C-alpha positions as CSV (number, residue, x, y, z in Angstrom):
1,M,0.0,0.0,0.0
2,D,3.0,2.3,-0.4
3,Q,1.8,3.2,-3.9
4,K,1.2,6.8,-4.7
5,V,-1.8,8.5,-6.3
6,L,-1.5,11.6,-8.4
7,V,-3.8,14.4,-7.3
8,L,-5.1,16.9,-9.9
9,N,-6.7,20.2,-9.1
10,G,-10.2,21.1,-10.4
11,D,-8.6,22.4,-13.6
12,Y,-6.7,19.1,-14.2
13,T,-3.2,20.4,-13.2
14,A,-1.1,18.1,-11.0
15,I,-0.7,19.5,-7.5
16,T,0.6,16.6,-5.3
17,L,0.9,13.0,-4.6
18,C,-0.9,11.1,-1.8
19,S,-1.3,7.7,-0.4
20,V,-3.9,5.3,-1.7
21,Q,-5.7,5.4,1.6
22,K,-5.9,9.3,1.5
23,A,-7.1,9.1,-2.1
24,F,-9.7,6.6,-1.1
25,V,-11.1,8.8,1.7
26,L,-11.3,11.7,-0.7
27,L,-13.3,9.6,-3.2
28,F,-15.5,8.1,-0.5
29,L,-16.4,11.6,0.8
30,D,-17.1,12.9,-2.7
31,K,-14.3,15.4,-2.5
32,A,-12.6,14.0,-5.5
33,E,-13.5,11.9,-8.5
34,M,-11.4,9.0,-10.0
35,I,-9.8,9.8,-13.3
36,A,-7.8,6.6,-13.7
37,R,-7.7,3.3,-12.0
38,S,-4.5,1.5,-11.0
39,E,-3.7,-1.8,-12.8
40,S,-2.4,-3.3,-9.6
41,G,-5.4,-4.7,-7.6
42,V,-8.4,-3.4,-5.7
43,L,-9.2,-2.1,-2.3
44,R,-11.3,-4.6,-0.3
45,T,-13.6,-4.2,2.7
46,V,-15.5,-6.9,4.4
47,S,-18.4,-6.9,1.9
48,T,-17.2,-4.7,-1.1
49,S,-14.2,-4.3,-3.5
50,Y,-13.3,-0.9,-4.8
51,P,-10.9,0.0,-7.7
52,K,-7.6,1.3,-6.6
53,P,-7.1,4.9,-7.8
54,S,-4.1,6.0,-9.8
55,I,-5.3,9.6,-10.5
56,I,-7.9,11.6,-8.7
57,R,-9.2,15.1,-9.4
58,L,-10.5,17.3,-6.7
59,Q,-14.2,18.3,-7.2
60,R,-13.5,21.9,-6.4
61,Y,-10.6,24.1,-7.6
62,V,-8.2,24.7,-4.7
63,R,-6.1,27.8,-4.8
64,V,-2.5,26.5,-4.1
65,P,-0.1,29.3,-3.2
66,Y,2.9,27.9,-5.1
67,K,6.1,28.9,-3.3
68,G,8.3,26.5,-5.3
69,I,10.0,23.4,-4.1
70,A,11.8,23.9,-0.8
71,L,15.6,24.2,-1.0
72,S,16.7,21.5,1.3
73,R,19.6,19.0,1.4
74,H,17.2,16.1,0.7
75,N,15.6,17.8,-2.2
76,I,18.9,18.7,-3.8
77,M,20.0,15.1,-3.4
78,K,16.8,13.8,-4.7
79,R,17.1,16.1,-7.8
80,D,20.6,14.7,-8.4
81,H,19.4,11.1,-8.0
82,F,21.5,10.7,-4.8
83,E,24.8,10.5,-7.0
84,C,27.9,12.7,-6.9
85,Q,27.7,15.1,-9.8
86,Y,31.4,14.8,-10.4
87,C,32.2,11.1,-10.3
88,G,28.8,9.3,-10.0
89,S,29.5,7.8,-6.5
90,T,26.6,7.1,-4.2
91,K,28.6,6.9,-1.0
92,N,29.5,9.6,1.6
93,L,27.4,12.3,-0.1
94,T,27.6,15.9,0.9
95,L,26.4,19.2,-0.7
96,D,28.9,21.3,-2.8
97,H,28.7,25.0,-3.8
98,V,29.7,25.2,-7.4
99,L,30.9,28.7,-6.9
100,P,32.3,28.5,-3.3
101,R,30.7,30.7,-0.6
102,S,34.2,32.0,0.2
103,R,34.1,33.5,-3.3
104,G,30.6,34.9,-3.2
105,G,28.5,31.8,-4.1
106,D,25.0,31.6,-2.6
107,S,23.0,28.7,-1.4
108,S,20.6,28.3,-4.3
109,W,19.2,25.6,-6.6
110,G,21.7,26.8,-9.4
111,N,24.7,26.8,-7.2
112,L,24.3,23.6,-5.0
113,L,24.8,20.0,-6.1
114,T,25.4,16.6,-4.6
115,A,29.1,15.6,-4.3
116,C,30.9,12.8,-2.6
117,A,33.2,13.7,0.2
118,R,36.3,12.8,-1.8
119,C,35.3,15.1,-4.8
120,N,34.2,17.9,-2.5
121,H,37.5,17.8,-0.7
122,A,39.5,17.7,-3.9
123,K,37.5,20.7,-5.2
124,G,38.1,22.7,-2.1
125,H,37.5,26.5,-2.4
126,R,37.9,26.4,-6.2
127,T,35.4,26.2,-9.0
128,P,35.0,22.8,-10.8
129,Q,36.9,24.1,-13.8
130,E,39.9,25.2,-11.6
131,A,39.8,21.9,-9.9
132,G,39.7,19.9,-13.2
133,L,36.3,18.4,-12.4
134,T,33.4,18.1,-14.9
135,I,29.8,18.5,-13.7
136,R,27.6,15.7,-15.0
137,Q,24.3,17.6,-14.9
138,Q,24.2,21.3,-14.4
139,P,22.3,22.3,-11.3
140,K,19.0,24.0,-11.8
141,K,15.7,24.5,-10.0
142,P,13.3,21.5,-10.7
143,T,9.8,22.0,-11.9
144,L,6.8,20.8,-9.9
145,S,5.9,18.2,-12.4
146,G,9.5,16.9,-12.6
147,F,9.8,16.8,-8.8
148,L,6.5,14.9,-8.5
149,R,8.0,12.3,-11.0
150,L,11.2,12.0,-8.8
151,S,9.1,11.7,-5.7
152,A,6.8,9.0,-7.0
153,G,9.5,6.5,-7.7
154,T,7.6,4.3,-10.2
155,I,5.3,6.3,-12.4
156,D,1.9,4.9,-13.5
157,Q,1.5,5.1,-17.3
158,N,-1.6,7.1,-16.8
159,W,0.3,10.0,-15.2
160,H,2.4,10.9,-18.3
161,A,-0.4,13.2,-19.8
162,Y,-0.5,15.3,-16.6
163,L,3.2,15.4,-15.9
164,T,4.5,16.5,-19.2
165,H,5.1,20.2,-18.3
């Protein structure tokens, strides 16, 4: 039951992911409608079986004050697929400022990336070019739909139409 359900706003824009249990409650209380069913099983009660939701749409449009994706250590590592952006290692991960803070670099989506301790230490207070390191994927702020894709793990085929932006 750790499967996720895509939640669409009243205007069919993706706003979040929720658990199957939460989606079922929203459906049962008529606060949402089922847009797509999951291919993996059903939900059972003592006397009834219900289709497992894959996508639900809220009945009413909910104004979501979008503040962007929180800049956090975990979210940066998730964006970078928990891999060092210099060598590809998945061990002893830290955050690295592309332009070091000692040289005026800020803590932003475009200046932070995941690095292993070895590469981060080798880079020191230099830029990647000065240290002879190549960045595998340039750091940038993720989009909401891209971040929902990352958060979901496995993506249901039905979601692609709503997560293309």
